[in-house]
C-alpha positions as CSV (number, residue, x, y, z in Angstrom):
1,M,-35.6,-36.3,-92.9
2,D,-38.8,-34.5,-93.4
3,N,-39.4,-34.7,-89.7
4,L,-36.7,-32.0,-89.3
5,L,-39.4,-29.5,-90.2
6,N,-41.2,-30.3,-87.0
7,L,-38.1,-30.1,-84.8
8,T,-37.0,-27.0,-83.0
9,G,-33.4,-25.8,-83.3
10,I,-32.6,-27.1,-79.9
11,Q,-34.0,-30.5,-80.8
12,I,-31.9,-30.6,-83.9
13,A,-28.8,-29.8,-81.9
14,E,-29.7,-32.6,-79.4
15,D,-30.0,-35.1,-82.2
16,I,-26.6,-34.0,-83.6
17,K,-25.1,-34.3,-80.1
18,N,-26.6,-37.8,-79.6
19,G,-25.4,-39.0,-83.0
20,K,-28.9,-39.4,-84.5
21,L,-28.2,-36.7,-87.1
22,S,-24.9,-35.4,-88.6
23,E,-24.2,-31.7,-89.0
24,T,-23.6,-32.4,-92.7
25,K,-27.1,-33.9,-93.2
26,A,-28.8,-31.2,-91.3
27,Y,-27.1,-28.5,-93.4
28,S,-27.8,-30.4,-96.7
29,F,-31.5,-30.8,-95.7
30,F,-32.1,-27.1,-95.2
31,K,-29.9,-26.1,-98.2
32,E,-32.1,-28.4,-100.4
33,R,-35.3,-26.9,-98.9
34,I,-34.1,-23.4,-99.7
35,K,-33.4,-24.5,-103.4
36,K,-36.9,-25.9,-103.7
37,N,-38.5,-22.7,-102.5
38,T,-36.7,-19.9,-104.3
39,N,-40.1,-18.4,-105.3
40,L,-40.2,-16.9,-101.8
41,N,-37.0,-14.9,-102.6
42,A,-36.1,-15.1,-99.0
43,F,-32.3,-15.5,-99.6
44,V,-29.8,-13.2,-101.2
45,E,-27.1,-15.9,-101.2
46,T,-26.5,-19.4,-99.9
47,Y,-23.2,-21.1,-99.4
48,D,-22.3,-24.5,-100.8
49,V,-20.5,-25.3,-97.5
50,P,-21.2,-23.6,-94.2
51,V,-19.0,-20.8,-92.9
52,E,-16.2,-22.4,-90.9
53,A,-17.1,-22.6,-87.3
54,G,-15.8,-24.4,-84.2
55,G,-16.5,-24.3,-80.5
56,N,-19.5,-25.7,-78.7
57,S,-22.9,-24.6,-77.4
58,S,-26.4,-25.8,-76.9
59,L,-27.1,-25.1,-80.6
60,K,-23.8,-26.5,-82.0
61,G,-24.2,-27.8,-85.6
62,V,-27.6,-26.1,-86.4
63,P,-27.8,-24.0,-89.6
64,I,-28.6,-20.3,-89.3
65,A,-29.3,-17.5,-91.8
66,I,-28.1,-13.9,-91.5
67,K,-29.7,-10.7,-92.6
68,D,-27.8,-9.1,-95.5
69,N,-26.6,-6.1,-93.4
70,I,-24.5,-8.1,-90.9
71,C,-20.8,-8.6,-91.9
72,I,-19.4,-12.1,-92.5
73,K,-15.7,-12.1,-93.2
74,G,-15.0,-13.0,-96.8
75,K,-18.6,-13.0,-97.9
76,R,-20.7,-10.5,-99.8
77,I,-22.5,-7.9,-97.7
78,T,-24.8,-5.7,-99.8
79,C,-27.7,-4.4,-97.6
80,A,-29.9,-5.3,-100.7
81,S,-28.5,-2.2,-102.4
82,K,-26.9,-1.8,-105.8
83,I,-24.4,0.5,-104.3
84,L,-22.9,-2.4,-102.4
85,S,-23.6,-5.1,-104.9
86,S,-20.0,-6.3,-105.1
87,H,-18.8,-5.5,-101.6
88,I,-17.0,-8.3,-99.7
89,S,-16.7,-7.9,-95.9
90,A,-13.2,-7.7,-94.5
91,Y,-14.2,-8.7,-91.0
92,D,-16.8,-10.6,-88.9
93,A,-19.5,-8.8,-86.9
94,T,-19.3,-9.6,-83.2
95,V,-22.5,-11.6,-83.4
96,I,-21.0,-13.7,-86.3
97,K,-17.9,-14.4,-84.3
98,R,-20.0,-15.5,-81.4
99,L,-22.1,-17.8,-83.7
100,K,-18.9,-19.3,-85.1
101,D,-17.5,-19.8,-81.6
102,A,-20.8,-21.5,-80.6
103,G,-20.5,-23.9,-83.6
104,L,-23.5,-22.8,-85.6
105,K,-23.5,-23.3,-89.4
106,I,-24.1,-20.1,-91.3
107,I,-26.0,-21.1,-94.5
108,G,-26.4,-17.7,-96.2
109,T,-27.8,-14.2,-96.2
110,T,-31.4,-13.1,-96.3
111,N,-33.3,-10.5,-98.3
112,M,-34.2,-7.2,-96.8
113,D,-35.4,-3.7,-97.5
114,E,-32.4,-1.7,-98.9
115,F,-30.3,-0.5,-95.9
116,A,-33.3,-1.7,-93.7
117,F,-35.5,1.2,-95.0
118,G,-39.0,-0.3,-95.1
119,S,-41.7,-2.4,-93.7
120,S,-42.4,-4.9,-96.5
121,T,-39.1,-6.0,-98.0
122,E,-40.3,-4.5,-101.3
123,N,-37.4,-2.0,-101.3
124,S,-34.7,-4.6,-102.3
125,C,-32.5,-4.5,-105.4
126,Y,-33.1,-8.3,-105.5
127,G,-36.9,-7.9,-105.7
128,P,-39.4,-8.4,-103.0
129,A,-39.4,-11.4,-100.5
130,K,-42.8,-13.1,-100.2
131,N,-44.9,-14.2,-97.3
132,P,-45.0,-18.1,-97.2
133,W,-48.6,-18.0,-95.9
134,D,-49.7,-16.1,-99.1
135,I,-47.1,-15.3,-101.7
136,Q,-49.3,-12.4,-102.9
137,R,-48.6,-10.6,-99.6
138,V,-45.5,-9.1,-98.1
139,P,-43.5,-10.8,-95.3
140,G,-43.0,-7.5,-93.5
141,G,-39.7,-5.6,-93.2
142,S,-37.0,-4.9,-93.1
143,S,-36.0,-8.4,-91.9
144,G,-38.7,-9.9,-94.2
145,G,-36.3,-12.4,-95.8
146,S,-35.2,-13.8,-92.4
147,A,-38.8,-14.0,-91.2
148,A,-40.1,-15.7,-94.4
149,A,-37.3,-18.2,-94.3
150,V,-37.9,-19.2,-90.6
151,A,-41.7,-19.3,-91.0
152,A,-41.4,-21.6,-94.1
153,R,-38.9,-23.8,-92.2
154,L,-36.2,-23.1,-94.8
155,I,-34.0,-22.6,-91.8
156,P,-34.5,-23.2,-88.0
157,F,-33.7,-19.6,-87.1
158,A,-32.1,-16.4,-88.4
159,L,-30.7,-13.1,-87.3
160,G,-32.3,-9.8,-88.2
161,S,-32.0,-6.2,-87.2
162,D,-34.6,-3.9,-85.6
163,T,-34.6,-0.1,-85.9
164,G,-38.3,0.6,-85.6
165,G,-39.8,-2.9,-85.6
166,S,-37.9,-4.6,-88.4
167,I,-37.7,-7.9,-86.5
168,R,-41.0,-7.8,-84.7
169,Q,-43.3,-6.7,-87.5
170,P,-42.2,-9.3,-90.0
171,A,-42.3,-11.9,-87.2
172,S,-45.9,-10.9,-86.7
173,F,-46.7,-11.1,-90.5
174,C,-45.1,-14.5,-90.8
175,G,-46.3,-16.1,-87.6
176,I,-43.0,-16.6,-85.7
177,V,-41.1,-15.2,-82.7
178,G,-39.1,-12.1,-83.3
179,F,-37.0,-10.6,-80.4
180,K,-35.6,-7.1,-80.1
181,P,-33.2,-7.0,-77.2
182,S,-32.5,-3.9,-75.1
183,Y,-30.4,-1.3,-76.8
184,G,-26.8,-2.2,-75.8
185,R,-27.5,-5.8,-75.0
186,V,-26.2,-7.1,-78.3
187,S,-23.2,-5.6,-80.0
188,R,-23.8,-3.5,-83.2
189,Y,-20.2,-4.0,-84.3
190,G,-20.4,-5.2,-87.9
191,L,-24.0,-4.2,-88.4
192,I,-24.3,-1.7,-91.3
193,A,-25.9,1.2,-89.6
194,F,-29.3,2.7,-90.3
195,G,-30.1,4.6,-87.2
196,S,-27.2,4.3,-84.8
197,S,-29.2,5.2,-81.6
198,L,-32.0,2.8,-82.6
199,D,-30.5,-0.3,-84.3
200,Q,-30.4,-3.6,-82.5
201,I,-29.6,-7.1,-83.7
202,G,-31.9,-9.9,-82.6
203,P,-33.1,-13.5,-83.3
204,L,-36.1,-14.7,-85.4
205,T,-37.1,-18.2,-84.3
206,T,-40.2,-20.4,-84.3
207,N,-40.4,-20.6,-80.5
208,F,-39.2,-19.2,-77.2
209,V,-36.9,-22.0,-76.4
210,D,-34.7,-21.5,-79.4
211,C,-35.0,-17.7,-78.9
212,A,-33.6,-18.0,-75.4
213,H,-30.6,-20.2,-76.4
214,L,-29.8,-18.0,-79.4
215,L,-29.9,-14.9,-77.2
216,N,-27.4,-16.6,-74.8
217,I,-25.0,-16.8,-77.7
218,I,-25.2,-13.3,-79.3
219,C,-25.6,-11.2,-76.1
220,G,-22.8,-9.8,-74.1
221,F,-20.5,-6.7,-73.7
222,D,-18.2,-5.9,-76.6
223,E,-15.4,-3.4,-76.4
224,H,-15.6,-2.8,-80.1
225,D,-19.0,-1.2,-79.7
226,S,-19.1,2.1,-77.8
227,T,-22.8,1.6,-77.2
228,S,-22.5,-1.9,-75.8
229,A,-23.7,-2.1,-72.2
230,P,-21.2,-3.4,-69.7
231,I,-23.7,-5.5,-67.8
232,E,-23.6,-9.1,-66.5
233,K,-24.4,-11.7,-69.1
234,K,-27.5,-13.8,-68.3
235,D,-28.6,-17.3,-69.0
236,F,-31.9,-16.7,-70.6
237,S,-32.8,-20.4,-70.8
238,K,-33.4,-20.2,-67.0
239,S,-36.4,-18.0,-67.7
240,L,-38.1,-20.8,-69.6
241,V,-40.6,-21.4,-66.8
242,E,-44.4,-21.6,-67.1
243,D,-45.2,-19.9,-63.8
244,I,-46.4,-16.2,-64.2
245,K,-48.4,-15.9,-61.0
246,G,-48.4,-12.3,-59.8
247,L,-47.1,-10.9,-63.1
248,K,-48.6,-7.5,-63.8
249,V,-49.4,-7.0,-67.4
250,G,-50.3,-3.5,-68.7
251,M,-52.5,-2.9,-71.7
252,P,-52.2,0.7,-73.1
253,R,-55.4,2.3,-74.2
254,Q,-53.7,4.1,-77.0
255,Y,-52.8,0.8,-78.7
256,F,-56.4,-0.3,-79.0
257,A,-57.9,2.9,-80.4
258,K,-59.3,3.6,-83.9
259,G,-57.3,2.0,-86.8
260,I,-56.6,-1.5,-85.4
261,D,-58.0,-4.5,-87.3
262,E,-60.8,-6.1,-85.3
263,E,-59.5,-9.6,-85.7
264,I,-56.1,-8.5,-84.3
265,K,-57.7,-6.6,-81.4
266,S,-59.7,-9.7,-80.5
267,A,-56.6,-11.9,-80.7
268,I,-54.6,-9.7,-78.4
269,L,-57.5,-9.5,-75.8
270,E,-57.5,-13.3,-75.9
271,V,-53.8,-13.3,-75.1
272,G,-54.6,-11.1,-72.1
273,R,-57.3,-13.5,-71.0
274,I,-55.0,-16.5,-71.2
275,L,-52.2,-14.7,-69.2
276,K,-54.8,-13.7,-66.6
277,E,-56.0,-17.3,-66.4
278,K,-52.5,-18.4,-65.7
279,G,-52.2,-16.0,-62.7
280,A,-51.2,-12.6,-64.2
281,T,-53.0,-9.4,-63.4
282,I,-54.2,-7.2,-66.3
283,I,-54.0,-3.5,-65.8
284,D,-55.1,-0.7,-68.1
285,I,-52.3,1.9,-68.6
286,D,-51.7,5.1,-70.6
287,L,-48.8,5.9,-72.9
288,P,-50.0,9.4,-73.8
289,H,-47.2,10.4,-76.2
290,T,-47.8,7.4,-78.5
291,E,-49.4,9.5,-81.1
292,Y,-46.1,11.4,-81.7
293,A,-44.0,8.3,-82.0
294,V,-44.1,7.9,-85.8
295,A,-43.2,11.5,-86.6
296,T,-40.5,11.5,-83.9
297,Y,-39.0,8.2,-85.2
298,Y,-38.9,9.2,-88.8
299,I,-37.2,12.5,-88.1
300,I,-34.5,10.9,-85.8
301,G,-34.2,7.7,-87.9
302,S,-33.9,9.6,-91.2
303,S,-31.5,12.1,-89.8
304,E,-29.2,9.3,-88.5
305,A,-29.6,7.4,-91.8
306,S,-28.6,10.4,-94.0
307,S,-25.5,10.8,-91.8
308,N,-24.6,7.1,-92.0
309,L,-25.2,6.9,-95.8
310,Q,-22.6,9.6,-96.5
311,R,-19.9,6.9,-96.5
312,F,-21.4,5.4,-99.7
313,D,-19.9,7.8,-102.2
314,G,-18.3,5.6,-104.9
315,I,-14.8,6.3,-103.5
316,K,-14.1,4.0,-100.6
317,Y,-16.0,0.8,-101.6
318,G,-18.9,-0.6,-103.5
319,L,-20.3,0.8,-106.8
320,R,-18.5,3.5,-108.7
321,E,-20.0,5.0,-111.9
322,P,-17.8,6.5,-114.6
323,A,-17.7,10.2,-114.2
324,S,-15.8,13.4,-115.2
325,G,-14.9,14.6,-111.7
326,L,-15.4,14.0,-108.0
327,L,-18.8,15.7,-107.7
328,D,-19.9,13.8,-110.8
329,V,-18.8,10.5,-109.2
330,Y,-21.0,11.3,-106.1
331,K,-24.0,12.2,-108.2
332,K,-23.9,9.4,-110.7
333,T,-23.0,6.6,-108.2
334,R,-25.6,7.6,-105.7
335,G,-28.2,8.2,-108.4
336,V,-27.8,4.7,-109.7
337,G,-26.9,2.9,-106.5
338,F,-29.6,4.1,-104.1
339,G,-33.2,3.1,-104.5
340,D,-36.2,5.4,-104.1
341,E,-36.8,4.8,-100.4
342,S,-33.1,5.4,-99.6
343,K,-33.2,8.7,-101.4
344,R,-36.4,9.6,-99.6
345,R,-34.8,9.0,-96.2
346,I,-31.6,11.0,-97.2
347,F,-33.7,14.0,-98.3
348,L,-35.8,13.9,-95.2
349,G,-32.9,13.4,-92.8
350,T,-30.6,16.0,-94.5
351,Y,-33.5,18.5,-94.4
352,S,-34.1,17.9,-90.7
353,L,-30.4,18.4,-89.9
354,S,-29.9,21.5,-92.1
355,S,-29.3,25.0,-90.8
356,G,-32.6,26.7,-90.0
357,Y,-34.5,23.4,-89.4
358,Y,-32.3,21.6,-87.0
359,D,-33.9,23.1,-83.9
360,A,-37.4,23.0,-85.3
361,Y,-37.3,19.3,-86.2
362,Y,-34.4,17.2,-85.0
363,V,-34.0,18.9,-81.6
364,R,-37.7,18.9,-81.0
365,A,-37.9,15.2,-81.9
366,L,-35.2,14.4,-79.4
367,K,-37.3,16.2,-76.7
368,V,-40.4,14.2,-77.6
369,R,-38.3,11.0,-77.5
370,K,-37.5,11.7,-73.8
371,L,-41.2,12.1,-73.2
372,I,-42.0,8.8,-74.8
373,K,-39.3,7.1,-72.7
374,K,-40.7,8.8,-69.6
375,D,-44.2,7.3,-70.4
376,F,-42.7,3.8,-70.3
377,D,-40.8,4.6,-67.1
378,E,-44.0,5.6,-65.4
379,A,-45.9,2.6,-66.7
380,F,-43.2,0.2,-65.4
381,K,-43.8,1.6,-61.9
382,K,-47.2,-0.2,-62.1
383,V,-46.6,-3.2,-64.4
384,D,-43.9,-5.8,-65.2
385,V,-44.7,-6.1,-68.9
386,I,-46.8,-4.4,-71.5
387,L,-49.0,-6.3,-73.9
388,T,-49.9,-4.8,-77.3
389,P,-50.6,-5.7,-80.9
390,T,-47.4,-5.9,-83.0
391,S,-49.1,-4.4,-86.1
392,P,-52.5,-2.8,-86.6
393,T,-53.1,-5.1,-89.6
394,P,-52.1,-8.6,-90.9
395,A,-49.7,-8.9,-93.8
396,F,-50.9,-6.6,-96.7
397,K,-50.7,-7.3,-100.4
398,M,-47.7,-6.6,-102.5
399,G,-47.8,-3.1,-103.9
400,E,-50.7,-2.1,-101.6
401,K,-48.7,0.6,-99.8
402,S,-45.6,1.0,-101.9
403,T,-47.0,4.2,-103.5
404,D,-48.1,5.7,-100.2
405,P,-45.1,6.1,-97.9
406,L,-47.0,7.5,-95.0
407,S,-49.4,4.5,-95.0
408,M,-46.4,2.2,-95.1
409,Y,-44.7,4.1,-92.2
410,L,-47.9,3.7,-90.0
411,S,-47.6,-0.1,-90.2
412,D,-44.8,0.2,-87.6
413,I,-46.9,2.4,-85.2
414,Y,-46.9,-0.2,-82.4
415,T,-43.2,-1.0,-82.6
416,I,-41.5,2.3,-83.1
417,S,-41.8,3.6,-79.5
418,V,-39.8,0.6,-78.2
419,N,-36.7,1.6,-80.2
420,L,-37.0,5.3,-79.2
421,A,-37.0,4.2,-75.6
422,G,-34.3,1.5,-76.0
423,L,-36.5,-1.2,-74.5
424,P,-36.6,-5.0,-75.1
425,A,-39.7,-6.4,-76.9
426,V,-40.9,-9.5,-78.6
427,S,-43.5,-10.5,-81.1
428,F,-45.0,-14.0,-81.0
429,P,-47.8,-15.7,-82.9
430,C,-51.2,-15.6,-81.2
431,G,-53.8,-16.5,-83.8
432,S,-54.9,-16.3,-87.5
433,T,-57.3,-14.2,-89.4
434,K,-60.3,-15.6,-91.3
435,N,-57.9,-15.6,-94.4
436,N,-55.4,-17.7,-92.5
437,L,-52.9,-14.9,-92.0
438,P,-50.8,-14.9,-88.8
439,I,-51.5,-12.4,-86.0
440,G,-48.7,-11.3,-83.7
441,A,-48.8,-10.1,-80.1
442,Q,-46.1,-7.9,-78.6
443,L,-44.7,-7.9,-75.1
444,I,-42.5,-5.0,-73.9
445,A,-40.4,-4.9,-70.7
446,K,-38.2,-2.4,-68.9
447,D,-34.5,-1.9,-69.8
448,F,-32.5,-5.2,-69.7
449,D,-35.4,-7.3,-68.5
450,E,-35.4,-9.8,-71.3
451,E,-36.0,-12.6,-68.8
452,T,-39.6,-11.4,-68.0
453,L,-40.4,-11.3,-71.7
454,I,-39.2,-14.9,-72.2
455,R,-41.0,-16.1,-69.1
456,A,-44.3,-14.5,-70.1
457,G,-44.0,-15.5,-73.8
458,Y,-43.0,-19.1,-72.9
459,S,-45.9,-19.4,-70.5
460,Y,-48.3,-18.4,-73.2
461,Q,-46.6,-20.8,-75.7
462,C,-47.0,-23.7,-73.3
463,V,-50.8,-23.6,-73.7
464,T,-51.1,-22.7,-77.4
465,D,-49.9,-24.2,-80.6
466,Y,-49.6,-21.2,-83.0
467,H,-45.8,-21.5,-83.0
468,K,-46.1,-25.1,-84.4
469,R,-48.0,-24.1,-87.5
470,I,-46.2,-24.4,-90.8
471,P,-47.4,-22.8,-94.1
472,D,-48.2,-25.2,-97.0
473,L,-45.6,-24.3,-99.6
474,K,-47.1,-26.7,-102.2
């Protein structure tokens, strides 16, 4: 059974279909592996039996894990926050319904930064998740539990959510594929909102083949989500072709400036060389408003977060602290229920939306957001995809940035612009540092052009083996 670690999700599904492996044995294998590696703290909860599912798909019978901010009917959904510690979901998120209809086996929920606020999965009421390549280091965030679980082969693949890089940055730190679809490509119905104009659900997998098949299942229009795009559903597996001759790849000067780790810079340049060798053309481009992305994102994201978190008041659901009156309920429940980072985002967002500051901060940030989107629009007149680092550094040590919020926020500097522009992007493994820490490269495409990302990423994957590497858990 140990050979399951070396199989992709699609290979496991084929073995199940051909009778070489039963769904029960596959589920039991990964459940046991999760139990043996609880030191990673990747999971919030696992289920003794899989969530009931029927239907059929190319991934039928394969176990999958779900980030703890995506609703599963009848199961606990906590967003890694004390304020929701006892909350049971009354309904399925659209992506969960689609997974069930496709016959996948949901094995449990994964650890995350509280309400997805963070870049390290240290802001969890369950304690930090750990990077399987070095347990003294963070797995990234906020989907760090999902990324750690997939990298350690505790599960073939998982779902995460990405508001400013929360799928791609942990995928980079853990050495796996993390895909953020175009805004509107995947329904947000049933995803506990952080930033409603930024959030997007996506897959974390070990390889592009599994990624394409999982995207086929979760993508599609949903009438329950007003931001869902009414566009034709694609078969992304058709983009799993090696030919990239004529592909124009842009490399933005601003992403290789001061601050990037030299080992990472070298690895990304090597990705460009390999793509060029396979027939792509490399073109230098400019994204001039990149320097404003972090400030713009944290004003908009925190403003939307503070609005979304108003619902957690100790009245409707979740934690309620004993109090003498309504205002006292609010104060005590939120004081105990929210962690430090959540409170920080609430303060920043409420300030930005307050009378006297709304125009100076929030409205101005919206204007800069349009300029960032315009930069990408201009770039895509010249190129088909954009190649960048995913993160300026490899995985950092636990506690290294937790006392310096600005330093932590800057770890998402290469991913944030994508969410502001609503574009699709993917991080994939492209090397290791001298300390054997994974390095991730990022590809960005124009709106609803996930196919080009898959084609370019798969082409690179065909001539490298970084996606096959498994950390030694000892």
